N, C-alpha and C positions, 0 to 999 in steps of 0.2 A: 636485734637487742636494743633496747634503750639505752641512753648514755649511762656508762659506768663511771661512779665515784668512788675513789679510795681516799679515806680520811682517817684522822686519829680516833680511836674508840673513845667514847665517854662512858660513865658510870651509868648513864641511862640507857646505853646500849646491853648492859648486861642480861637483862631478860632474854633478849633475842638472841644473843651469843650463847647463852647456856642452853637455849632450846636446840640451836645447831650441834653444840657439844653433846648433849644428852643422848642423840642417836648413836653417837659414836662410843659412849661408855656402855649404853644398854644392849646394842645390836652389832657390835664391833669389837676386835682384839687391836684395834688400832692404836686406842689408848688401854693402858693396864689398870685403869680405875675400874673399880667393881661397881661403885655407886656413884649417881650423878651428884655432885656437891649442890648445896644449898645456894640460893640466890645470894644471901649475904657473903656466902665464902667466896662465890666466884667472883663477885663485885669486888671483893677484897684482893683477889688474885690479879684483875686488871688493875686496880689501884697501886699495888705495889710493884708490879712489873712497869707500868707506865712512870714510875719515878726514875729510872734509870734507863729504859729501851722503849722503842717505837711498839705500838699495840695498834694496828690498823684494821679498819673494817672494809668491805668492799660493797657498794651498794648499787643496784640496777632497779630503775623505775621506784625509787625510794623505798627499797626493801633491802635489808641487809642479807646477803647471800654468802657470806664467809668473813673469816677474820686471820690474821697471821700476826705473829709477835717474835720478838726476840726476848731472850732471857739470859741469866748469866749462865755461862758454861760450867764454871766451878767458882766457889766462892772464896777466892784467894786473889790478892792484889795481881799477881804475875800473870792471872788470866783474863784481866780486863781486855785485851784485843782480840778475844774470842767471845762468841756467843753462840747459844743454841736457839734454833728457829722452830716455831710450831706453825702448824696451817690446818685449818677445819672449814671446809665448805658445806653448804646444806647439800644433803643427799641427792639432789637432783641437779644440783650446780656444776657437776664434773665435766671436763673437757669441753669447756667453753671459753678457756684462756683466762679465767678469773684468778687462778692460783698463780698463774705466771705473773699477771698485773701485780697481785699482791707482793710477790717475791721481788719483783723489779723494783717497786717502790720501797719494799723495805730494806732492801740490799743499798739502795742508793743513800737512805737515811743513815744506815749503819756506817757505809763508808764515810761520810761526812763527819760522823763522830770520831773516826779513827779506828773503827773496828777493821781487823785485818782476816780474821778466820770466822767462816760460819761453819756450824756443825747441825746436823739433824740425827736425832736418835729414833729410829723406825723400827716397829714390830714386824717381824719377817715369820712367815708360816714354814712349818716343818712340812706339811703337806700343801702341794699348790693346788688342790681343790679343798681347801678349808674353807667352810661356809662362813667364816667369821673373819677371814683376812686374805687378802691377795696381795700382788706386788704392785700395784697401782703408785702407792705412795714412794716406792723405790724408784719406779719408772719416772714419775713426775721430777724426782730429786736428779736424776740423771739427766733428764731433759733439760733441767735449767742450771747444769753444769757442776753439780756435785758428784764426786766419786767415793765410792764405797772404801772406808779404811779400816774397818773392824767388824769382827761378828762375834756375838756372844750367845751360845748354845743353852736352851731350855732354861732361860733366865724369867721368862714370865710364865705364869700360870692363870689361865681364864678360860671358862666355858669347860671345864674339865679336861684341858689339854695344856700341853707346854708349848711355848713359842720361842723362837730366837729373836735376836734385835740386833741390827746393824746401826753402825755409825756411819755417816756420811759427811764429806767436808766439801767446803768451797773456799779457796783461798782469793781474797777480794782485794788485798793490799800488797803493797811494797815492803821488804822485809829488810832493805838497804838503806843505808844512811840515817839521818836522825829520825828516832820514832818519838811522835808527838803523844802525849797523855791523852787517853780517850776522854772526850767530852761528853758525860752522859747526856742523854736525850732531855730536851727541855721544851715542854709544850709552849 
């Protein structure tokens, strides 16, 4: 594999990132969105998230193969030390270590901001032979140190079937002593 580069996403990356995301919207239950967002809507998401949190892409041979970002866990001040992570890789780029590299860099940047808790909201199949969803995302998150902390039953409906959702958590900071204010991401 060629050199792997992880960098901040730019608005110029929007089209490529939307191409990657569109597969998950149209062909999987990994995201509960029904329709692929427009390019302008998707670029707006990148712009808004990047005001506070890292939004990273992974490139190999000058081609973006995936992205990961942090976003607000809940929109209240007391939740500032927690954030939710999301990751999407091109459908043929799985099991090559790219997700781990993205999450390692994302975690490093979040920790330097003062973030203490990482959360992932993951679609979970009711039937393990579901054609639209498997347990790969859950297994990936376990592999990088997340633990399941809750399950919501039948909370998502897509492809004429219900899906569960699990929350997974990874604690990356100390909860003892003086707690610093979070310094939101600044490119």
